[in-house]
C-alpha positions as CSV (number, residue, x, y, z in Angstrom):
1,M,48.9,57.5,11.7
2,A,49.8,61.4,11.8
3,K,46.3,62.7,10.7
4,Q,44.8,59.9,13.2
5,L,46.6,61.3,15.8
6,L,45.8,64.7,15.0
7,E,42.0,64.1,14.8
8,V,42.7,62.3,18.5
9,T,44.5,65.6,19.6
10,K,41.8,68.5,18.4
11,I,39.3,65.9,20.3
12,F,40.7,66.0,23.3
13,Q,41.3,69.9,23.5
14,K,37.5,70.6,22.5
15,L,36.4,68.4,25.8
16,V,39.2,70.2,28.1
17,I,37.6,73.6,26.5
18,N,34.3,72.9,26.9
19,S,34.1,71.1,30.4
20,R,37.5,71.2,32.1
21,K,35.6,71.6,35.4
22,N,33.2,68.3,35.0
23,V,36.1,66.1,33.1
24,A,38.3,63.7,35.2
25,T,42.0,64.9,36.7
26,P,43.5,61.3,34.2
27,L,42.2,62.6,30.9
28,I,43.4,66.8,31.1
29,K,46.8,65.0,32.4
30,L,46.5,62.9,29.2
31,H,45.8,65.8,26.8
32,D,48.9,67.6,28.2
33,A,51.2,64.5,28.1
34,I,50.0,64.4,24.4
35,C,50.3,68.0,23.6
36,E,54.2,68.3,24.8
37,K,55.3,65.1,23.4
38,P,53.7,63.9,20.9
39,A,53.9,60.0,20.2
40,I,55.8,58.2,17.1
41,I,53.6,55.2,16.4
42,T,55.3,52.9,13.7
43,A,52.6,50.6,11.5
44,N,53.7,47.8,8.9
45,A,51.6,47.8,5.6
46,T,48.9,45.3,5.1
47,R,46.7,43.6,2.2
48,N,43.1,43.6,3.4
49,T,42.2,41.6,0.1
50,N,43.1,38.0,-0.9
51,Y,41.6,35.2,-3.1
52,F,38.8,34.8,-0.7
53,N,37.0,38.2,-0.1
54,K,38.2,39.4,-3.6
55,L,35.9,36.7,-5.3
56,P,32.4,36.1,-5.6
57,A,31.1,32.8,-3.4
58,K,30.1,31.5,-7.0
59,D,33.5,31.7,-8.8
60,L,34.7,30.3,-4.9
61,W,32.4,27.1,-5.4
62,K,33.2,26.3,-8.6
63,S,36.8,25.8,-8.1
64,V,36.4,23.0,-5.9
65,T,33.3,21.6,-7.3
66,S,33.9,21.8,-10.7
67,V,37.0,19.7,-13.4
68,S,38.1,20.9,-16.5
69,N,37.2,18.8,-19.7
70,A,40.0,17.5,-20.2
71,G,39.9,15.8,-16.6
72,R,36.4,15.0,-16.9
73,K,37.3,12.6,-19.6
74,R,40.1,11.2,-17.8
75,G,37.6,10.5,-15.0
76,R,38.5,12.6,-12.5
77,A,34.9,14.5,-11.8
78,K,33.6,11.1,-10.1
79,A,34.5,12.6,-5.8
80,I,34.0,16.3,-7.7
81,S,30.4,15.6,-8.3
82,K,29.6,14.2,-4.9
83,R,30.8,17.4,-3.3
84,K,27.5,19.8,-3.3
85,I,27.3,23.3,-3.3
86,K,26.4,24.5,0.6
87,D,25.0,28.0,1.2
88,L,26.8,29.4,4.2
89,N,24.4,32.5,4.4
90,K,21.8,29.6,5.3
91,G,20.2,30.4,8.9
92,Q,22.3,33.7,9.5
93,I,19.5,36.3,9.6
94,I,20.3,40.6,10.4
95,G,20.8,41.4,13.1
96,S,21.1,37.7,14.9
97,G,24.8,36.5,15.8
98,K,27.1,35.1,18.3
99,A,26.6,38.0,20.5
100,N,22.7,37.4,20.8
101,I,21.7,41.0,21.2
102,L,18.2,42.3,20.7
103,W,18.4,45.4,18.1
104,P,14.7,47.1,18.3
105,G,13.9,47.3,14.4
106,L,16.2,44.7,13.3
107,N,15.6,41.6,15.0
108,T,13.1,42.4,17.4
109,P,10.3,44.9,17.1
110,I,10.1,48.3,18.6
111,L,7.4,48.5,20.2
112,R,6.1,46.0,22.7
113,G,2.3,46.6,23.4
114,K,2.9,50.1,24.5
115,E,6.6,49.4,25.9
116,L,9.4,51.0,24.3
117,V,11.8,47.8,23.2
118,E,16.0,48.7,24.9
119,Q,18.5,47.0,23.5
120,Q,19.1,43.7,25.2
121,Q,22.2,41.1,25.7
122,L,20.9,38.2,25.8
123,P,22.8,35.2,27.1
124,E,24.9,32.6,24.2
125,N,23.3,30.1,22.3
126,P,26.1,27.1,22.6
127,E,23.9,25.1,20.0
128,R,23.9,28.1,17.6
129,E,27.1,26.7,15.0
130,K,25.7,23.0,15.4
131,M,22.2,24.3,14.2
132,L,23.9,25.9,11.3
133,A,25.8,23.2,10.5
134,E,23.1,21.0,10.5
135,L,20.8,23.2,8.1
136,R,23.7,23.5,5.4
137,D,24.6,19.6,5.3
138,K,20.4,19.6,5.1
139,M,20.6,22.0,1.8
140,G,22.5,18.9,-0.5
141,S,20.0,15.8,0.4
142,F,17.3,16.4,-2.2
143,R,14.1,14.2,-1.3
144,R,11.3,13.5,-3.7
145,T,7.9,14.5,-2.0
146,K,5.6,11.3,-1.7
147,L,2.4,11.6,-2.7
148,S,-0.8,8.9,-2.2
149,P,-1.5,6.6,-5.4
150,I,-4.7,8.7,-5.8
151,E,-2.7,12.4,-6.8
152,R,0.1,11.3,-8.4
153,G,0.1,11.4,-12.1
154,W,1.5,8.8,-15.0
155,S,5.0,8.2,-13.5
156,G,5.6,9.2,-9.7
157,V,5.5,12.8,-9.2
158,K,5.7,14.1,-12.3
159,M,2.7,16.5,-13.3
160,P,1.0,14.5,-16.2
161,G,-1.9,12.6,-15.6
162,R,-2.1,15.4,-12.2
163,S,-5.3,16.9,-11.1
164,L,-5.3,21.4,-11.0
165,G,-8.7,21.3,-9.4
166,P,-11.8,23.2,-10.8
167,P,-10.7,26.6,-12.8
168,D,-11.1,29.5,-11.0
169,P,-14.2,31.4,-10.7
170,V,-14.9,34.3,-13.4
171,G,-16.7,36.6,-11.8
172,D,-19.7,34.8,-10.0
173,D,-19.7,32.1,-12.0
174,T,-18.1,29.0,-10.3
175,F,-17.2,25.9,-11.6
176,E,-18.4,23.6,-9.4
177,G,-18.1,19.4,-9.7
178,F,-15.1,20.2,-12.3
179,D,-11.7,18.8,-12.5
180,S,-8.7,19.8,-14.5
181,R,-5.7,17.2,-15.4
182,V,-2.3,18.2,-16.6
183,L,-1.8,15.7,-20.4
184,E,1.7,17.5,-20.9
185,L,4.0,19.6,-19.6
186,K,7.6,20.2,-21.3
187,L,10.0,23.0,-22.2
188,V,10.2,25.1,-25.5
189,F,12.2,27.5,-27.4
190,N,12.0,30.2,-29.5
191,M,14.4,31.8,-31.4
192,K,14.3,35.7,-32.2
193,G,16.3,38.2,-33.6
194,N,16.3,40.5,-30.9
195,F,15.8,38.3,-27.9
196,G,17.7,35.6,-29.3
197,R,16.5,32.1,-27.6
198,V,13.8,32.6,-25.3
199,R,12.8,29.4,-23.0
200,R,9.5,29.1,-21.9
201,M,6.9,26.1,-20.2
202,L,4.3,24.3,-22.4
203,A,1.3,23.0,-20.9
204,L,-1.7,21.3,-22.2
205,V,-4.7,21.2,-19.7
206,V,-8.2,19.4,-20.2
207,S,-11.1,20.4,-18.4
208,G,-14.7,18.7,-17.7
209,N,-17.4,18.3,-15.5
210,G,-17.7,14.4,-15.3
211,N,-21.1,14.6,-17.1
212,G,-20.5,15.0,-20.6
213,L,-18.3,19.0,-20.9
214,G,-15.0,19.5,-21.8
215,G,-12.7,21.1,-23.2
216,F,-8.7,21.8,-23.6
217,A,-6.2,24.3,-23.9
218,I,-2.6,25.0,-24.1
219,G,-0.7,27.9,-21.8
220,K,3.0,29.3,-22.2
221,A,5.0,31.2,-19.4
222,M,8.3,31.8,-18.1
223,D,7.5,29.7,-15.4
224,P,5.7,26.2,-14.5
225,R,2.9,27.8,-12.6
226,T,1.8,30.6,-13.9
227,A,1.5,27.9,-17.4
228,L,-0.6,25.9,-16.1
229,R,-3.0,28.2,-14.1
230,K,-3.5,29.6,-17.7
231,A,-3.9,26.4,-19.5
232,K,-6.5,25.8,-16.8
233,N,-8.3,28.3,-16.8
234,R,-8.4,29.1,-20.7
235,S,-9.5,25.0,-20.7
236,A,-12.4,26.4,-18.6
237,Q,-13.4,28.7,-21.2
238,K,-13.3,26.1,-24.5
239,L,-16.1,23.6,-22.8
240,M,-18.0,21.5,-25.4
241,H,-20.9,19.3,-24.9
242,I,-19.9,15.8,-25.5
243,K,-22.9,13.3,-26.6
244,L,-22.8,9.9,-24.5
245,F,-24.7,6.7,-24.5
246,R,-26.5,5.4,-21.3
247,N,-24.5,8.3,-19.6
248,H,-21.3,5.5,-20.0
249,T,-20.0,5.5,-23.1
250,V,-19.7,6.3,-26.5
251,C,-22.6,6.7,-28.7
252,H,-21.0,3.9,-31.5
253,H,-17.4,3.2,-32.5
254,F,-15.9,5.6,-34.7
255,F,-12.7,6.5,-36.7
256,T,-10.7,9.7,-36.6
257,Q,-7.9,11.8,-37.6
258,F,-5.6,14.3,-36.9
259,G,-2.2,14.7,-38.7
260,A,-0.5,11.8,-38.6
261,T,-2.0,10.0,-35.2
262,K,-5.1,7.7,-36.2
263,I,-7.6,6.5,-33.3
264,Y,-10.4,3.6,-33.0
265,V,-12.6,3.9,-30.8
266,W,-14.8,1.3,-30.1
267,Q,-18.2,1.3,-28.0
268,R,-17.9,-1.1,-24.7
269,P,-20.6,-2.5,-22.1
270,Q,-20.9,-1.2,-18.5
271,G,-18.1,-2.7,-16.6
272,H,-16.1,-2.9,-19.2
273,G,-13.7,-0.1,-18.1
274,L,-11.1,2.0,-20.4
275,V,-8.7,0.3,-22.4
276,C,-7.1,3.1,-24.4
277,H,-3.9,5.5,-24.5
278,R,-3.1,7.2,-21.0
279,A,-4.1,10.5,-22.5
280,I,-7.4,9.2,-23.9
281,K,-7.9,7.8,-20.7
282,T,-7.1,10.7,-18.7
283,I,-9.6,12.9,-21.0
284,C,-12.5,10.4,-20.5
285,E,-12.4,10.5,-16.8
286,V,-12.9,14.3,-16.7
287,I,-15.5,14.3,-19.1
288,G,-17.5,11.1,-17.9
289,I,-17.0,8.3,-20.5
290,K,-16.3,5.2,-18.3
291,D,-16.4,2.0,-21.0
292,L,-14.4,2.4,-24.0
293,S,-11.4,1.0,-26.1
294,A,-9.3,2.9,-28.2
295,K,-5.8,2.2,-30.6
296,V,-3.9,4.5,-31.2
297,E,-2.1,4.1,-34.9
298,G,1.1,6.6,-36.1
299,S,2.3,9.2,-34.3
300,T,1.5,9.3,-30.5
301,N,2.1,12.7,-29.9
302,I,0.0,13.6,-27.0
303,N,-1.3,17.0,-29.1
304,H,-2.0,15.6,-31.9
305,I,-4.0,12.6,-29.9
306,V,-6.3,15.0,-28.3
307,K,-6.9,16.9,-31.1
308,A,-8.3,13.9,-32.8
309,F,-10.0,12.3,-30.0
310,F,-12.0,15.7,-29.3
311,L,-12.6,15.5,-33.4
312,G,-14.2,12.1,-33.2
313,L,-16.3,12.6,-30.3
314,I,-17.9,16.2,-31.7
315,R,-18.4,14.2,-35.0
316,Q,-20.6,11.5,-33.2
317,K,-24.0,10.8,-34.0
318,A,-27.2,10.1,-31.7
319,P,-28.5,6.7,-32.2
320,Q,-31.7,8.1,-34.1
321,E,-29.7,10.3,-36.5
322,I,-27.9,7.0,-37.5
323,A,-31.4,5.3,-38.3
324,E,-32.5,8.6,-40.0
325,E,-29.7,8.6,-42.2
326,K,-29.9,4.9,-43.4
327,K,-33.8,5.3,-42.9
328,L,-33.5,1.6,-41.4
329,H,-34.1,0.4,-37.8
330,L,-30.7,0.2,-35.1
331,V,-30.7,-3.3,-33.5
332,E,-28.5,-4.1,-30.5
333,I,-27.6,-7.5,-30.5
334,C,-24.8,-8.4,-27.8
335,P,-23.4,-10.9,-25.5
336,E,-24.4,-9.2,-22.6
337,N,-28.4,-9.6,-23.1
338,N,-27.9,-13.2,-24.5
339,Y,-27.6,-11.9,-28.3
340,F,-31.3,-10.9,-27.7
341,P,-31.9,-8.0,-30.2
342,T,-32.8,-4.5,-29.4
343,V,-34.3,-1.6,-31.1
344,I,-32.4,1.5,-30.0
345,A,-33.6,3.6,-32.9
346,S,-36.4,3.8,-35.3
347,P,-36.9,6.6,-38.1
348,T,-40.2,7.7,-39.6
349,E,-40.2,6.1,-42.6
350,C,-38.4,2.9,-42.9
351,R,-37.2,1.2,-46.5
352,K,-37.8,-1.9,-47.5
353,S,-35.3,-4.7,-48.0
354,S,-36.0,-4.5,-52.1
355,E,-34.7,-0.6,-51.7
356,V,-31.7,-1.3,-50.0
357,D,-29.0,-1.1,-52.7
358,N,-26.4,-4.1,-53.0
359,T,-23.7,-1.6,-52.7
360,E,-24.5,-0.1,-49.9
361,I,-23.0,-0.5,-46.5
362,L,-24.5,-2.4,-44.0
363,D,-21.4,-3.9,-41.8
364,Y,-22.1,-1.3,-38.7
365,E,-18.3,-1.1,-37.6
366,Q,-17.6,-0.9,-41.6
367,Y,-20.5,2.2,-41.2
368,C,-19.1,3.8,-38.0
369,F,-15.2,3.8,-39.6
370,N,-16.1,5.0,-42.8
371,G,-15.3,1.9,-44.6
372,K,-12.3,1.5,-43.2
373,V,-11.1,-1.9,-41.5
374,V,-8.8,-2.4,-38.4
375,L,-5.7,-4.1,-39.2
376,K,-5.1,-7.1,-36.7
377,K,-2.5,-8.9,-36.4
378,K,-2.8,-12.5,-36.7
379,K,-1.8,-14.2,-33.5
380,P,1.1,-16.8,-33.9
381,P,0.9,-20.6,-33.7
382,P,1.9,-21.9,-30.3
383,F,4.9,-23.8,-30.3
384,Y,3.7,-26.9,-29.8
385,T,2.2,-27.6,-33.2
386,K,5.6,-27.6,-35.2
387,L,6.5,-30.9,-32.6
388,P,6.2,-34.5,-34.4
389,G,4.0,-35.6,-31.6
390,Y,1.6,-32.4,-32.2
391,Q,0.6,-34.7,-35.4
392,K,-0.2,-37.9,-34.3
393,H,-2.9,-36.0,-31.4
394,L,-4.9,-34.5,-34.8
395,N,-4.7,-37.6,-36.4
396,S,-5.9,-39.5,-33.5
397,K,-8.4,-36.9,-32.4
398,E,-9.8,-36.9,-36.2
399,R,-13.0,-38.9,-35.3
400,V,-14.6,-36.9,-32.9
401,R,-13.2,-33.4,-33.9
402,N,-15.5,-30.7,-32.9
403,L,-18.0,-32.9,-31.5
404,D,-19.2,-31.0,-28.4
405,S,-19.8,-27.5,-31.0
406,L,-22.0,-30.3,-33.4
407,K,-23.9,-31.8,-30.7
408,K,-24.9,-28.2,-29.1
409,S,-25.6,-27.3,-32.1
410,L,-27.8,-30.2,-32.9
411,I,-29.7,-29.7,-29.8
412,A,-30.4,-26.3,-30.4
413,E,-31.9,-27.0,-34.2
414,Y,-33.6,-30.5,-33.5
415,G,-33.9,-30.5,-29.9
416,E,-31.8,-33.9,-30.4
417,I,-28.6,-35.5,-31.9
418,R,-29.6,-36.3,-34.6
419,T,-28.3,-37.2,-38.5
420,F,-29.8,-37.2,-42.2
421,L,-29.6,-41.1,-41.7
422,T,-31.6,-40.7,-38.8
423,E,-35.5,-41.4,-40.2
424,K,-34.0,-43.5,-42.6
425,Y,-32.6,-45.8,-39.9
426,P,-34.6,-44.9,-36.7
427,E,-32.8,-47.4,-34.6
428,C,-29.6,-45.7,-34.2
429,K,-30.3,-42.9,-31.8
430,P,-28.3,-42.0,-29.0
431,F,-29.4,-43.9,-25.7
432,K,-30.2,-41.9,-23.2
433,R,-30.5,-43.5,-19.8
434,E,-34.1,-43.3,-18.0
435,K,-34.5,-41.2,-14.7
436,K,-35.5,-42.8,-11.7
437,V,-38.4,-40.9,-10.6
438,E,-39.7,-42.5,-7.0
439,S,-43.2,-42.4,-5.9
440,E,-44.0,-40.6,-3.0
441,A,-45.1,-43.8,-0.9
442,E,-41.3,-44.7,-1.5
443,A,-39.9,-41.9,-0.7
444,E,-41.8,-42.3,2.6
């Protein structure tokens, strides 16, 4: 305090010497009084550091919002888990406080048009503290962003299944009509000797134009946004042409495999839809396949499913290629056309029936699945078949069993209901009631 007093005395001396004529009389009297009798000031020792300004905010909040492992085992963490950290600096801007002063260059521009802004005192804002308290309370409450059913992915607001839009343009080339979908977004770790455990985000994205072009790629980065952007742009650089049958389904049934993942794919008629794994459904929507059925066996790893499905799509054969390979006509018989045979493709040289070997696979499904047969589980019998009353029912209906189906087949083959005894006993024919035909005169 003595040093500060000496400095004050020197300042007053300079003021008195340099401008004694201009300084007011009280200031001169104060200077003379200090020089004649120096004041003795007593001061108490104080500590300016304490618990609250010595530690950072992170440690202070940790003491309030955490509990020891021993306390956690005893159930003391239930009440503390409800307490959430609040950022007390939220909403406070440098230069704006309770005084509400305009500081040019800090919280207001220096120039306003051509005028120089001066420091200005504004009236106090009584609602400032209330606004800051509301802003801090909102930080603890987290609300998930709501998405429309069209925009959301496979499960809520998570990224897998969501659209990223078209890939970024490369020079003058733009990807118009393209769409990119996220198939997988997860954390991956890589242990290194010098850096330790390195954590990164992995994104698997598929892109396509909905007209037979599609590709997929993997992108890795420290943050998810960069990983998604990398994967999206790489997938556009790895496009493949996929053969489509009548622009709505695959060319034929096929079996494909990658690692421990096996996929059986069936060609379906128009309007059937996509009945398959959600990753396969997303790929089909991007490529332009609208009708398909698929069954996944073994591992359901998304990466393996994507690779196996694209392998199967690439290895497809056009109907003409199948006809040339087998040297036989490729005929379509399906219930959609009432089982009417339709020739899809014909070879340049067709073999005769005598030239076809007995051991050759002629079953279409078995040929498409490379000789493999899909394992189909038998449906369990209904519960009522084990009851004693069901056997009585079968015994009573044994006389007319399969009667409806037999009638239909006889009418389709012979034009009437008959047996091998009909010619011997012509009188044993089913009774037909003649239709009443009213004449025009009677009708009038």
